[in-house]
C-alpha positions in Angstrom: 2.1 11.4 -7.8 -1.4 11.2 -6.4 -2.2 12.1 -2.8 -5.2 10.9 -0.9 -6.1 12.6 2.4 -7.7 11.3 5.5 -10.9 12.9 4.4 -10.7 11.0 1.0 -10.2 7.8 2.9 -13.1 8.4 5.3 -15.5 9.5 2.5 -14.8 6.4 0.6 -16.6 4.3 3.3 -13.8 1.8 3.3 -12.6 0.6 6.7 -9.2 -0.8 5.8 -6.3 0.6 3.8 -6.4 -2.4 1.5 -10.0 -1.8 0.7 -9.4 1.8 0.0 -6.4 1.1 -2.2 -8.4 -1.4 -4.2 -10.7 1.5 -5.3 -7.9 3.5 -6.9 -7.5 3.4 -10.7 -3.9 2.1 -10.8 -4.0 -0.1 -7.7 -5.4 -3.4 -6.8 -4.9 -5.6 -3.8 -4.0 -9.3 -3.8 -7.1 -11.1 -2.8 -7.4 -14.2 -0.6 -8.9 -16.1 -3.5 -5.7 -16.0 -5.5 -3.7 -18.3 -3.2 -0.4 -17.8 -5.0 -0.4 -14.1 -4.2 -1.2 -14.1 -0.5 -0.1 -15.9 2.5 -2.5 -16.7 5.4 -4.9 -13.9 4.5 -2.3 -11.2 4.2 -2.9 -8.4 1.7 -0.6 -6.2 -0.3 -1.0 -3.6 -3.0 -0.1 -4.1 -6.7 0.1 -1.3 -9.2 -0.8 -1.9 -12.8 -1.5 -5.5 -12.1 2.2 -6.4 -11.9 3.2 -9.2 -9.7 3.6 -9.0 -5.9 7.0 -7.6 -5.0 7.1 -5.0 -7.7 5.3 -2.2 -5.8 7.2 -0.7 -2.9 5.2 0.1 0.2 6.6 2.8 2.5 5.4 3.8 5.9 6.1 7.5 6.8 8.7 7.5 4.0 10.6 4.5 5.3 11.0 1.2 3.6 9.1 -1.6 5.3 10.5 -5.0 6.2 8.9 -7.8 4.1 7.1 -10.3 6.2 7.0 -14.1 5.8 5.3 -13.9 2.4 7.9 -11.4 1.1 5.7 -8.3 1.4 4.3 -6.0 4.1 0.8 -6.9 5.2 -1.5 -3.9 4.7 -4.1 -5.5 6.9 -2.0 -4.6 9.9 -2.6 -0.8 9.4 -6.1 0.5 10.5 -7.6 3.1 8.2 -8.2 5.3 11.3 -4.5 5.6 11.8 -3.7 7.0 8.3 -3.3 10.7 7.6 -2.6 10.4 3.9 -1.5 8.1 1.2 0.8 9.0 -1.7 0.7 6.8 -4.7 3.5 7.1 -7.3 2.0 5.0 -10.1 5.0 5.0 -12.4 8.1 2.8 -12.3 10.5 4.1 -9.7 13.2 1.5 -9.7 15.9 4.0 -10.6 15.2 5.8 -7.3 14.0 3.0 -5.0 15.4 -0.2 -6.4 13.9 -3.2 -8.2 11.0 -3.6 -5.7 9.5 -0.3 -7.1 9.3 -1.5 -10.7 5.6 -0.8 -10.8 5.7 2.3 -8.5 5.5 3.1 -4.8 2.8 3.6 -2.2 3.7 5.8 0.8 1.3 5.6 3.8 1.6 8.4 6.4 0.3 7.8 9.8 -1.5 10.4 12.0 0.7 12.0 14.7 -1.3 10.1 17.4 -0.1 6.9 15.8 3.6 7.8 15.4 3.8 10.1 12.4 6.6 12.6 13.0 
């Protein structure tokens, strides 16, 4: 597992979580240009280039509800609200289920934003 702290995120110069995740070696975000992978400008993370829906996104260790497009929209989380991000870049379907086939991304919010 790889952990990225609030300091790592702020030093990257990225203002959104999606932009920061896109700089990581095993991760990429679905871009607006590839219309089959986004819905109305929403973004999600993909590990190892596997299709949308194979990377589990957790918030404070809890599974997130999928939105209209079938995934959690990362653009709804401001970078300033994040304390750290843990990326498990290996298949974790035995632990988390089939939606973690490519791995899992756990986003921890700062206490001021609800992390407990």
